[in-house]
N, C-alpha and C positions, 0 to 999 in steps of 0.2 A: 339151377340148371341140372338136368338129368345126365347121368353117366351112361356109357355104352351098356354096362351091366343092368342098370335100372330099366332101360327100354326092353332088353331081351327078357329080363325077369318078368316084366309086365305082360309081355306076349305069352310067356309060359303060364302065368297065373290066369290070364284071360282064357286060354284054351282049357285049362283045368276047370275053371268055373263053368265052362260050357260043356263039361264032361267029354272032352276030346283031347287030342294031342296037338302039338304045334303043326305036325304034318296034316292032321285032320282039319285044323283051322285054315291052313293054307289052301287045302283042297276045296273047302266050302267057299272060299273067296275067289275061286277060279284060278289059283296060282299053282305053280309046280309044287308038288307035295314036299319037296326038299327045301323050299324057300327059307324056312325058319329052323332047319336042322342045325344042331350045334356045330357041325362041321362047316357051316356057312358063316359062322360068326367071327371067324378069324381066318386070315390068309395063311398060306403055307409058311410064310416068314414070321407069323405070330402077330401081324398087325390087325387091330380090331376092325371088323366090318359092321356097318350099321344096316338095319333093314331099310330098303329104299322107301322114299315117300310114296311111290306108286303102290307098292305092296301093302304098306301100312294103311293107305287110304282105302284100298279094296277090302281089307279086313274090317276096318271100322265101319265102312258102308254096309257090309254084310251083317254085322251084329248090331247096327243102329247106334253106334257110339261116335260122338264128335271128337276132334283132336283135343279140345279142351278137357273133355271128360277122360280121355285116355291119359292126359298129363296128370290128372288127379289120381287115376288108377295106378300110374307108375310110381307114385309117391310111396316109398318104402315104409314111411311112418304109419300108413294106413293099410298095411298089407292084410291085416285080419279083420279090422272093422267091427262095428257094433253089431249086435243081434238085430235083425230086421224082420218085422212082421210081414207075413204073406197073406193077402186078402183076396178072395175070389171076386172078380169083377161083378158077376151076377149077384153074389152075396153082398157086395158093397153097396148095391142099390137100395138095400133096406135102410130104414131110418136108424140112427144111433151109432154108426160105425165111424163117423168123422165129426169133428167140431166145425164151427163156422168158417175156420180158416183152411180147412182141408187136411188137418192132421188126424191120424187115426186115434180113436179112443177105445177103451175096453181092452180085451185080451182074448186068450184062448185060441190064437191062430198059430199055424206053423211058423217057425222062425228059420231064417237063412243068414249066412254071412257072405258078403260080397267083398272080395279083395279090393283095396283102394278106397273104400267108402268110410268116411269118418263122421259124417253128419248123422247124428242120432235121430233126426226128425224124418229121415227118408223111410219109405216102406215099399213093399212089392205088391203089385196087383197082378193076378193071373188073368190073362185075356180070355174072354168068352165071345163067341161069334166071329164073323169073318169080314166085317166092314172095312178093316184095315189090311186085309190080305193083299199081296203076299208078304208085306213088310212085317206086320204083326198078325200072328195066327193064333187060333184057339189053343190054349195051353201055354203059350209063351208067358214068361214073367217079365214085367217091366218095372224098373226102379223109378219111383216117383219122388221128386224133391219139391215140397211145397214152398221152401224158402228161395228157390231159384227164380230169377226174372225170366218171364216168357217172352219170346220174340216170334215174329212171323217166320214160318217154316219149321218151328219146333213141333215135335210130337208131344201131345199134351193129354191130360186127363181132366175132364170137366164135369162138374156137378151142377145141375140146374136146381132152381128153387123147388121144383116139383119132385126132386129126389132122383132124377135120372142121372146115371153116371156113364160116361162114354170116353173112349180113347179115340182121338182124331189128330189131324194135322192142323195147326193154326194158320189160317190164311190171312186173317185181319183181326186186330184188336185195337179199339180206341175207346173214347169215353162213353160212347153210346151203343156200339155194336161189337159182336164177336162172330166171326165167320169161321167155320170148321170144314175141313175136307175129309171125305171118306175115300181112302186110296183105292178101294174096290169099286170099280165103275158101276157095279150092280146096286150100290147103295147111294142114296141122295146125300149131298152135302147138307150141313146144318147152319142155320143163320139165327142168331138170338139177339134180342135187346140186352145190353149189358146188365140192366136191372134184373133180368131173369136168370142170371148166372150167380150161383152161390160162391163158387170158387173155381179156379183154374190152376193146375200144377204141371210143371214140366216133367216129361219122361227123360231121364238122363242115361238109361242103360237098358238093354234088352237081352234076355237070355233065351236062346232058341234051341 
């Protein structure tokens, strides 16, 4: 179970990882800029105040993070995390950057550290194009976890047998088909036979 301090520290680390302040994070989520100020974390009598579920939900929706992922992020033991390779999405479409299970191979990439992440198999992809705009924009960095189970509604990265790599939203996955949604209505959704997909991996975090 997380303490009052764990949750507030996680919000502080989240804003820092996004190169903003707690006030800036609140503003991006459409909240009062003072929502996460240190003065709001205790009452005048010294009683601890927790962030509201509504304010936390708005922030997580803005940065594309689930409550489950935020809980992992709040884990103090993973505050610094492993070094994570950053791969450009356009660059990743070339042959040789991933093994057959969707794990990066090779090296020579920029590295980052994401607070709360302990899985050494995760990596970052830098988005190219605007088929997932406004949720994912060109230049955004998404944290990809090949070991995570994917479910309907997840944002995912998919590689086809022909070498195409794309970031989409998963609409359907079963033994025979995979259907993907492009959030930008100017782009078509994608529909594949399962045998035409080399791998699919879940996006667990977005830095904007």
